[in-house]
Backbone as a chain_set.jsonl record, in Angstrom:
{"seq": "XXXXXXXXXXXXXXXXXXXXXXXXXXXXXXXXXXXXXXXXXXXXXXXXXXXXXXXXXXXXXXXXXXXXXXXXXXXXXXXXXXXXXXXXXXXXXXXXXXXXXXXXXXXXXXXXXXXXXXXXXXXXXXXXXXXXXXXXXXXXXXXXXXXXXXXXXXXXXXXXXXXXXXXXXXXXXX", "coords": {"N": [[59.05, 42.489, -24.97], [59.82, 44.888, -22.586], [57.468, 46.795, -20.566], [57.27, 50.282, -19.947], [57.287, 52.093, -16.877], [55.347, 51.475, -13.871], [53.506, 48.566, -13.23], [50.08, 47.988, -12.696], [48.885, 46.382, -9.811], [46.36, 45.714, -9.019], [43.054, 46.865, -9.822], [41.776, 50.264, -9.832], [41.494, 51.75, -6.598], [38.467, 51.778, -4.891], [37.768, 53.675, -2.936], [39.642, 55.659, -3.274], [38.946, 56.599, -5.875], [36.382, 57.534, -5.337], [36.876, 59.682, -3.479], [38.364, 61.243, -5.179], [36.392, 61.937, -7.045], [34.713, 63.489, -5.464], [36.5, 65.564, -4.88], [36.793, 66.69, -7.48], [34.142, 67.543, -7.883], [33.944, 69.567, -5.819], [35.931, 71.337, -6.783], [34.784, 72.098, -9.246], [32.382, 73.189, -8.487], [33.355, 75.476, -7.234], [34.131, 76.742, -9.346], [36.729, 76.595, -10.413], [39.775, 75.995, -12.243], [41.757, 72.997, -12.911], [44.356, 73.722, -12.858], [44.283, 76.105, -11.319], [43.638, 75.257, -8.715], [45.673, 73.383, -8.26], [48.009, 75.049, -8.434], [47.604, 76.686, -6.238], [47.988, 74.905, -4.202], [50.523, 74.056, -4.522], [51.057, 72.036, -6.402], [51.234, 70.164, -9.518], [49.029, 70.525, -12.384], [48.684, 68.022, -13.468], [49.17, 66.291, -11.296], [46.987, 66.867, -9.677], [44.96, 66.09, -11.408], [45.391, 63.332, -11.47], [44.683, 62.695, -8.904], [41.958, 63.365, -8.933], [40.945, 61.447, -10.675], [41.438, 59.155, -9.306], [43.755, 57.733, -9.661], [46.03, 58.315, -8.222], [46.561, 58.197, -4.727], [45.178, 60.349, -2.325], [46.95, 61.795, 0.215], [46.595, 61.995, 3.838], [47.418, 64.402, 4.974], [47.418, 66.016, 2.644], [44.773, 65.869, 2.007], [43.634, 67.23, 4.121], [44.692, 69.82, 3.623], [43.401, 70.336, 1.248], [40.749, 70.398, 2.093], [40.815, 72.621, 3.76], [41.439, 74.584, 1.792], [39.079, 74.567, 0.264], [37.365, 75.233, 2.153], [35.796, 73.422, 3.639], [34.649, 70.663, 5.794], [36.792, 67.869, 6.362], [35.396, 65.52, 6.118], [33.565, 65.846, 4.097], [34.674, 64.823, 1.761], [34.144, 62.135, 2.005], [31.445, 61.754, 2.205], [28.582, 59.862, 1.543], [29.964, 57.625, 0.747], [29.806, 55.296, 2.426], [27.11, 54.484, 2.055], [27.121, 53.89, -0.678], [28.954, 51.785, -0.713], [27.663, 49.872, 0.923], [25.44, 49.384, -0.605], [26.57, 48.227, -2.859], [27.754, 45.934, -1.686], [25.474, 44.523, -1.06], [24.67, 43.885, -3.452], [23.084, 45.572, -4.856], [22.36, 47.959, -7.202], [22.88, 51.09, -6.395], [20.828, 53.977, -6.669], [22.235, 56.318, -6.407], [24.786, 55.609, -7.161], [24.539, 54.923, -9.955], [23.354, 57.177, -11.109], [25.051, 59.181, -10.332], [27.332, 58.848, -11.697], [26.582, 59.78, -14.162], [24.413, 61.944, -14.457], [24.374, 63.406, -11.869], [27.091, 64.002, -11.379], [27.758, 65.436, -13.474], [28.997, 68.13, -15.48], [27.081, 70.056, -16.121], [25.111, 69.714, -14.03], [26.671, 70.453, -11.798], [27.302, 73.097, -12.455], [24.8, 74.234, -12.487], [24.142, 74.068, -9.801], [26.048, 75.766, -8.821], [25.202, 78.193, -9.917], [22.767, 78.435, -8.653], [23.496, 78.826, -6.005], [24.38, 81.435, -6.108], [22.063, 82.953, -6.269], [20.427, 85.351, -4.533], [17.92, 86.286, -3.698], [15.38, 85.064, -1.668], [12.782, 84.308, -2.427], [12.923, 83.849, -5.124], [14.771, 81.75, -5.089], [13.233, 79.834, -3.741], [11.156, 79.455, -5.536], [12.497, 78.393, -7.759], [13.46, 76.059, -6.599], [11.079, 74.742, -6.068], [10.114, 74.441, -8.657], [12.03, 72.76, -9.734], [11.626, 70.478, -8.144], [9.009, 69.718, -8.923], [9.395, 69.194, -11.581], [11.186, 67.041, -11.417], [9.597, 65.262, -10.09], [7.607, 64.808, -12.007], [9.061, 63.681, -14.058], [9.826, 61.295, -12.769], [7.463, 60.064, -12.74], [5.822, 60.463, -10.619], [4.508, 62.89, -10.29], [1.595, 64.616, -11.788], [0.486, 65.062, -15.221], [0.156, 67.665, -15.561], [0.499, 70.856, -13.849], [-0.494, 71.378, -10.463], [-3.934, 72.417, -9.817], [-4.252, 74.794, -8.274], [-1.714, 75.935, -8.415], [0.697, 78.425, -8.718], [1.882, 79.898, -11.636], [5.016, 80.867, -12.705], [6.225, 83.656, -14.286], [8.841, 83.511, -16.568], [10.122, 85.905, -17.368], [10.006, 87.414, -15.222], [11.986, 86.756, -13.522], [15.259, 87.584, -12.529], [17.716, 88.538, -14.933], [20.464, 86.795, -16.537], [22.831, 88.067, -15.78], [22.238, 89.215, -13.415], [20.64, 91.539, -13.636], [17.717, 93.238, -13.066], [14.48, 92.843, -14.39], [12.462, 94.494, -13.844], [10.093, 93.403, -13.162], [8.189, 91.71, -10.644], [8.508, 88.799, -8.592], [6.044, 86.468, -7.877], [4.635, 85.028, -4.88], [5.832, 81.81, -4.052]], "CA": [[59.519, 43.864, -24.686], [59.365, 45.343, -21.185], [56.728, 48.003, -20.574], [57.764, 51.342, -19.08], [56.374, 52.465, -15.79], [55.024, 50.395, -13.011], [52.272, 47.84, -13.577], [49.073, 48.005, -11.597], [48.649, 45.118, -9.242], [44.91, 45.605, -9.056], [42.355, 47.993, -10.435], [41.778, 51.413, -8.991], [40.854, 51.652, -5.339], [37.105, 52.438, -4.889], [37.743, 54.854, -2.03], [40.449, 56.739, -3.996], [38.129, 57.087, -6.979], [35.274, 58.279, -4.725], [37.485, 60.904, -2.922], [38.714, 62.026, -6.353], [35.166, 62.505, -7.628], [34.324, 64.618, -4.558], [37.478, 66.705, -5.131], [36.402, 67.289, -8.764], [32.872, 68.243, -7.578], [34.23, 70.773, -5.071], [36.593, 72.239, -7.659], [33.909, 72.617, -10.302], [31.402, 74.079, -7.803], [34.023, 76.703, -6.971], [34.476, 77.382, -10.627], [38.174, 76.698, -10.583], [40.396, 74.948, -13.106], [42.696, 72.163, -12.223], [45.574, 74.552, -12.705], [44.053, 77.04, -10.254], [43.688, 74.486, -7.429], [47.009, 72.815, -8.176], [49.013, 76.019, -8.084], [47.335, 77.122, -4.825], [48.424, 73.836, -3.234], [51.886, 73.66, -4.836], [51.0, 70.811, -7.198], [51.044, 70.368, -10.925], [47.671, 70.114, -12.662], [48.65, 66.564, -13.731], [49.001, 65.57, -10.043], [45.602, 67.042, -9.342], [44.147, 65.226, -12.373], [45.501, 61.926, -10.998], [43.885, 62.616, -7.619], [40.569, 63.396, -9.283], [40.631, 60.178, -11.338], [41.688, 58.068, -8.393], [44.963, 57.037, -10.031], [46.907, 58.483, -7.12], [45.856, 58.297, -3.485], [45.367, 61.569, -1.584], [47.409, 61.587, 1.614], [45.775, 62.682, 4.901], [47.828, 65.839, 5.037], [46.989, 66.748, 1.44], [43.314, 65.952, 2.078], [43.406, 68.281, 5.062], [44.967, 71.088, 2.954], [42.301, 70.54, 0.251], [39.55, 70.776, 2.865], [41.056, 74.027, 4.131], [41.35, 75.381, 0.613], [37.714, 74.696, -0.189], [36.605, 75.66, 3.358], [34.798, 72.345, 3.981], [35.204, 69.665, 6.672], [37.383, 66.756, 5.696], [34.392, 64.513, 5.977], [32.92, 66.054, 2.883], [35.292, 63.941, 0.799], [33.679, 60.747, 2.182], [30.022, 61.686, 2.287], [27.984, 58.983, 0.623], [30.821, 56.444, 0.539], [29.274, 54.116, 3.12], [25.887, 54.091, 1.401], [27.517, 53.265, -1.927], [29.61, 50.507, -0.394], [26.611, 48.966, 1.474], [24.572, 48.954, -1.721], [27.405, 47.288, -3.674], [27.893, 44.699, -0.968], [24.222, 43.856, -1.059], [24.401, 43.533, -4.878], [22.073, 46.497, -5.335], [22.946, 49.19, -7.824], [22.224, 52.284, -5.799], [20.506, 55.054, -7.627], [23.32, 57.302, -6.307], [25.928, 55.124, -7.996], [24.235, 54.96, -11.42], [23.089, 58.587, -11.51], [26.174, 60.055, -10.036], [28.293, 58.701, -12.842], [26.185, 60.535, -15.291], [23.776, 63.241, -14.197], [24.751, 64.136, -10.614], [28.467, 64.416, -11.408], [27.989, 66.075, -14.762], [29.398, 69.513, -15.421], [25.826, 70.75, -16.138], [24.516, 69.727, -12.686], [27.521, 71.274, -10.924], [27.183, 74.487, -12.789], [23.45, 74.628, -12.043], [24.235, 74.213, -8.345], [26.838, 77.02, -8.581], [24.361, 79.358, -10.255], [21.722, 78.528, -7.637], [24.1, 79.406, -4.787], [24.522, 82.886, -6.284], [20.863, 83.663, -6.231], [20.251, 85.895, -3.161], [16.461, 86.484, -3.377], [14.818, 83.837, -1.154], [11.589, 83.923, -3.138], [13.383, 83.236, -6.423], [15.341, 80.396, -4.751], [12.122, 78.889, -3.443], [10.403, 79.219, -6.804], [13.325, 77.501, -8.518], [13.478, 74.776, -5.875], [9.774, 74.117, -6.204], [9.971, 74.041, -10.063], [12.921, 71.598, -9.871], [10.914, 69.326, -7.474], [7.889, 69.341, -9.756], [9.974, 68.624, -12.837], [11.693, 65.757, -11.061], [8.408, 64.358, -9.842], [6.994, 64.528, -13.261], [10.013, 62.752, -14.724], [9.801, 60.002, -12.087], [6.046, 59.52, -12.823], [5.082, 60.752, -9.415], [3.607, 64.029, -10.477], [0.706, 64.457, -12.884], [0.991, 65.599, -16.499], [0.098, 69.167, -15.483], [0.717, 71.406, -12.52], [-1.742, 71.418, -9.59], [-4.9, 73.46, -10.149], [-4.006, 76.144, -7.63], [-0.319, 76.315, -8.449], [0.959, 79.684, -9.399], [2.893, 79.763, -12.715], [5.948, 82.0, -12.606], [6.64, 84.182, -15.606], [10.307, 83.564, -16.623], [10.674, 87.249, -17.548], [9.991, 88.09, -13.893], [13.182, 86.349, -12.847], [16.395, 88.424, -12.93], [18.474, 88.031, -16.056], [21.643, 86.009, -16.253], [23.928, 88.87, -15.141], [21.682, 89.826, -12.192], [19.857, 92.713, -13.87], [16.299, 93.012, -12.827], [13.672, 93.242, -15.559], [11.44, 95.387, -13.35], [8.938, 92.65, -12.735], [8.396, 91.035, -9.353], [8.158, 87.403, -8.595], [4.979, 86.216, -6.911], [4.911, 84.041, -3.808], [5.845, 80.431, -4.586]], "C": [[58.935, 44.334, -23.318], [58.604, 46.64, -21.282], [57.38, 48.967, -19.605], [56.764, 51.641, -18.012], [56.043, 51.266, -14.978], [53.64, 49.815, -13.412], [51.314, 47.907, -12.393], [48.848, 46.573, -11.122], [47.184, 44.744, -9.313], [44.335, 46.817, -9.802], [42.46, 49.221, -9.492], [40.971, 51.184, -7.709], [39.531, 52.438, -5.302], [37.118, 53.674, -4.077], [38.559, 55.988, -2.682], [39.612, 57.428, -5.12], [37.029, 57.974, -6.394], [35.797, 59.66, -4.217], [37.854, 61.803, -4.149], [37.48, 62.631, -7.013], [34.643, 63.617, -6.734], [35.217, 65.763, -4.75], [37.052, 67.394, -6.475], [35.132, 68.077, -8.612], [33.16, 69.631, -6.914], [34.915, 71.784, -5.925], [35.69, 72.905, -8.703], [32.881, 73.531, -9.672], [32.079, 75.454, -7.508], [34.397, 77.427, -8.254], [35.928, 77.61, -10.949], [38.659, 75.626, -11.534], [41.301, 74.041, -12.269], [43.961, 72.895, -11.977], [45.54, 75.51, -11.504], [44.248, 76.375, -8.918], [45.107, 73.97, -7.252], [48.072, 73.886, -7.794], [48.839, 76.558, -6.633], [47.905, 76.17, -3.815], [49.861, 73.411, -3.533], [51.987, 72.339, -5.593], [51.034, 71.145, -8.713], [49.65, 69.99, -11.261], [47.602, 68.679, -12.98], [48.516, 65.755, -12.429], [47.562, 65.644, -9.559], [44.684, 66.109, -10.126], [44.193, 63.79, -11.881], [44.746, 61.71, -9.76], [42.386, 62.493, -8.011], [40.065, 62.099, -9.981], [40.834, 58.983, -10.5], [42.904, 57.286, -8.763], [46.002, 57.161, -8.928], [46.056, 58.706, -5.856], [46.234, 59.653, -2.847], [45.789, 61.276, -0.181], [46.519, 62.336, 2.57], [46.149, 64.107, 4.955], [47.349, 66.618, 3.818], [45.44, 66.867, 1.431], [42.889, 67.082, 3.004], [43.628, 69.683, 4.434], [43.872, 71.324, 1.919], [41.055, 71.0, 0.949], [39.664, 72.249, 3.324], [40.947, 74.971, 2.929], [39.929, 75.652, 0.23], [36.743, 75.07, 0.974], [35.464, 74.69, 3.699], [35.432, 71.467, 4.986], [35.838, 68.549, 5.795], [36.42, 65.695, 5.314], [33.632, 64.626, 4.667], [33.402, 65.07, 1.722], [34.747, 62.494, 0.822], [32.199, 60.659, 2.309], [29.416, 60.88, 1.184], [28.718, 57.724, 0.302], [30.227, 55.171, 1.152], [28.027, 53.581, 2.448], [26.213, 53.316, 0.083], [28.1, 51.839, -1.732], [28.627, 49.479, 0.074], [25.759, 48.475, 0.305], [25.314, 47.965, -2.651], [27.602, 45.953, -2.977], [26.611, 43.898, -1.018], [23.825, 43.53, -2.522], [23.327, 44.388, -5.461], [22.766, 47.611, -6.008], [22.21, 50.333, -7.221], [21.954, 53.322, -6.833], [21.664, 56.135, -7.572], [24.49, 56.912, -7.175], [25.694, 55.368, -9.458], [24.124, 56.441, -11.892], [24.284, 59.395, -11.346], [27.21, 59.931, -11.092], [27.91, 59.538, -13.979], [25.683, 61.879, -14.858], [24.315, 64.016, -13.022], [26.214, 64.703, -10.716], [28.821, 65.212, -12.714], [28.327, 67.578, -14.528], [28.115, 70.378, -15.367], [25.17, 70.872, -14.705], [25.344, 70.548, -11.74], [27.4, 72.713, -11.217], [25.798, 75.039, -12.374], [23.426, 74.893, -10.542], [25.031, 75.475, -7.989], [25.986, 78.203, -8.826], [23.309, 79.557, -9.139], [22.297, 79.148, -6.367], [24.21, 80.899, -4.91], [23.235, 83.646, -6.292], [20.621, 84.081, -4.776], [18.743, 86.034, -2.735], [15.869, 85.196, -2.908], [13.52, 83.404, -1.922], [11.965, 83.327, -4.496], [13.988, 81.835, -6.176], [14.212, 79.413, -4.469], [11.329, 78.54, -4.733], [11.177, 78.199, -7.653], [13.343, 76.098, -7.909], [12.151, 74.041, -6.2], [9.558, 73.642, -7.708], [10.855, 72.762, -10.384], [12.211, 70.376, -9.317], [9.772, 68.807, -8.401], [8.367, 68.679, -11.041], [10.503, 67.239, -12.576], [10.618, 64.778, -10.763], [7.729, 63.917, -11.085], [7.817, 63.493, -14.029], [9.912, 61.379, -14.141], [8.418, 59.433, -12.176], [5.284, 59.737, -11.625], [4.049, 61.78, -9.603], [2.661, 63.718, -11.669], [1.282, 65.092, -14.136], [0.939, 67.163, -16.428], [0.349, 69.551, -14.066], [-0.587, 71.343, -11.781], [-2.574, 72.574, -10.023], [-4.574, 74.794, -9.583], [-2.637, 76.617, -7.617], [-0.165, 77.632, -9.247], [2.109, 79.469, -10.41], [3.69, 81.06, -12.657], [6.333, 82.385, -13.981], [8.124, 84.27, -15.621], [10.891, 84.927, -16.723], [10.687, 87.971, -16.198], [11.247, 87.793, -13.187], [14.362, 87.244, -13.376], [17.188, 87.738, -14.088], [19.743, 87.363, -15.582], [22.709, 86.784, -15.529], [23.408, 89.629, -13.963], [20.912, 91.087, -12.387], [18.397, 92.396, -13.696], [15.552, 93.516, -14.006], [12.564, 94.136, -15.133], [10.228, 94.67, -12.946], [9.258, 92.074, -11.351], [7.894, 89.633, -9.451], [7.085, 87.212, -7.48], [5.37, 85.127, -5.865], [4.845, 82.654, -4.399], [5.057, 79.534, -3.669]], "O": [[57.755, 44.178, -23.005], [59.032, 47.534, -22.013], [57.959, 48.57, -18.594], [55.558, 51.473, -18.193], [56.407, 50.147, -15.338], [52.753, 50.535, -13.871], [51.729, 47.881, -11.234], [48.644, 45.666, -11.928], [46.823, 43.61, -9.626], [45.064, 47.658, -10.328], [43.163, 49.18, -8.482], [39.928, 50.531, -7.716], [39.494, 53.62, -5.643], [36.521, 54.67, -4.485], [38.163, 57.152, -2.621], [39.599, 58.651, -5.261], [36.776, 59.061, -6.914], [35.19, 60.689, -4.518], [37.65, 63.016, -4.098], [37.545, 63.76, -7.499], [34.161, 64.623, -7.254], [34.735, 66.895, -4.784], [36.979, 68.622, -6.517], [35.028, 69.179, -9.151], [32.698, 70.677, -7.37], [34.582, 72.967, -5.862], [35.813, 74.094, -8.998], [32.534, 74.556, -10.258], [31.402, 76.481, -7.54], [34.9, 78.55, -8.246], [36.334, 78.572, -11.6], [38.093, 74.539, -11.642], [41.564, 74.294, -11.093], [44.592, 72.691, -10.94], [46.524, 75.717, -10.794], [44.968, 76.899, -8.068], [45.68, 74.118, -6.172], [48.921, 73.643, -6.936], [49.812, 76.835, -5.931], [48.265, 76.562, -2.705], [50.379, 72.506, -2.879], [52.957, 71.604, -5.407], [50.875, 72.302, -9.1], [49.062, 69.196, -10.527], [46.538, 68.09, -12.793], [47.872, 64.707, -12.401], [46.986, 64.658, -9.099], [43.789, 65.455, -9.59], [43.174, 63.1, -11.868], [44.197, 60.627, -9.556], [41.661, 61.642, -7.495], [38.895, 61.734, -9.865], [40.458, 57.881, -10.898], [43.092, 56.205, -8.204], [46.778, 56.231, -8.705], [44.987, 59.314, -5.907], [47.398, 60.052, -2.823], [45.081, 60.587, 0.553], [45.767, 63.22, 2.161], [45.272, 64.971, 4.979], [46.917, 67.764, 3.949], [44.886, 67.837, 0.915], [41.926, 67.799, 2.732], [42.853, 70.607, 4.681], [43.456, 72.469, 1.747], [40.364, 71.896, 0.464], [38.692, 73.003, 3.265], [40.401, 76.065, 3.065], [39.566, 76.784, -0.091], [35.531, 75.198, 0.803], [34.341, 75.093, 3.999], [36.659, 71.468, 5.083], [35.447, 68.343, 4.646], [36.592, 65.028, 4.294], [33.107, 63.631, 4.167], [32.626, 64.607, 0.886], [34.857, 61.745, -0.149], [31.692, 59.556, 2.512], [29.673, 61.144, 0.01], [28.17, 56.833, -0.347], [30.152, 54.125, 0.509], [27.882, 52.37, 2.28], [25.653, 52.257, -0.199], [27.792, 50.887, -2.448], [28.72, 48.317, -0.321], [25.403, 47.298, 0.235], [24.732, 47.002, -3.148], [27.612, 44.919, -3.646], [26.673, 42.668, -1.019], [22.761, 42.963, -2.769], [22.703, 44.01, -6.452], [23.699, 48.182, -5.442], [21.029, 50.535, -7.503], [22.739, 53.529, -7.758], [21.991, 56.756, -8.583], [25.108, 57.748, -7.835], [26.538, 55.949, -10.139], [24.703, 56.858, -12.895], [24.539, 60.265, -12.178], [27.926, 60.899, -11.349], [28.774, 59.994, -14.728], [26.426, 62.86, -14.879], [24.68, 65.183, -13.17], [26.496, 65.775, -10.18], [29.966, 65.576, -12.981], [27.972, 68.168, -13.507], [28.084, 71.355, -14.619], [24.757, 71.946, -14.268], [24.781, 71.289, -10.934], [27.395, 73.519, -10.287], [25.682, 76.192, -11.96], [22.771, 75.825, -10.074], [24.74, 76.158, -7.007], [26.011, 79.151, -8.041], [23.007, 80.682, -8.742], [21.612, 79.937, -5.716], [24.139, 81.592, -3.896], [23.261, 84.876, -6.319], [20.614, 83.232, -3.885], [18.397, 85.906, -1.561], [15.842, 84.252, -3.696], [13.243, 82.208, -2.019], [11.336, 82.367, -4.938], [13.756, 80.891, -6.93], [14.256, 78.271, -4.926], [10.906, 77.399, -4.919], [10.591, 77.262, -8.196], [13.253, 75.094, -8.615], [12.149, 72.864, -6.559], [8.927, 72.617, -7.968], [10.479, 71.876, -11.152], [12.197, 69.33, -9.967], [9.624, 67.603, -8.61], [7.776, 67.706, -11.509], [10.311, 66.339, -13.393], [10.699, 63.606, -11.129], [7.316, 62.764, -11.204], [7.27, 62.538, -14.581], [9.909, 60.389, -14.872], [8.224, 58.322, -11.683], [4.155, 59.256, -11.54], [2.899, 61.644, -9.185], [2.852, 62.765, -12.424], [2.406, 65.594, -14.135], [1.629, 67.848, -17.184], [0.41, 68.702, -13.176], [-1.657, 71.265, -12.385], [-2.069, 73.58, -10.522], [-4.601, 75.809, -10.279], [-2.324, 77.584, -6.922], [-0.808, 77.871, -10.269], [3.16, 78.928, -10.068], [3.148, 82.162, -12.575], [6.73, 81.538, -14.78], [8.693, 85.001, -14.81], [12.004, 85.161, -16.253], [11.313, 89.022, -16.059], [11.59, 88.542, -12.273], [14.398, 87.59, -14.557], [17.284, 86.512, -14.159], [20.062, 87.362, -14.393], [23.439, 86.205, -14.724], [24.037, 90.592, -13.524], [20.532, 91.703, -11.392], [17.921, 91.359, -14.157], [15.937, 94.528, -14.59], [11.759, 94.531, -15.976], [9.334, 95.31, -12.391], [10.416, 91.968, -10.949], [7.01, 89.3, -10.24], [7.205, 87.705, -6.358], [6.362, 84.419, -6.036], [3.926, 82.336, -5.155], [4.939, 78.337, -3.929]]}, "num_chains": 1, "name": "protein.A"}
């Protein structure tokens, strides 16, 4: 029995998949649905979904329109591609490749980045960045089991609430 549709000659193209992943990241960072982006560009959400998964190749003109829509340079869609390709050619599983498939490309990481962008207070941003660095160092085994002796501990209640309301406390210098 003959199968419907066209058969794939090869697997998915690595570059198409990479560009699609970057497209998905940008969309999620902007907090938009596939339907939102698709309708703004005159596409169906299914077409956008195929771009994001790498099933369909994004043309140069469409890539340019996407870059304009997200207000980023076209090069953003290719950032990190050369490093990934070099690591694969050398037979090395790059940390970016392994982690990006899970943690870095996860919805949670993208939403965290989006929330961080909305924090206007430079002291709070600095404190969060320092906390994240220390947590990452501790996870990687670089940091100690406890914070440095002279490190200031930030009271979570001093940080503004989820909706931007201040609790009346001030954040100390990080």
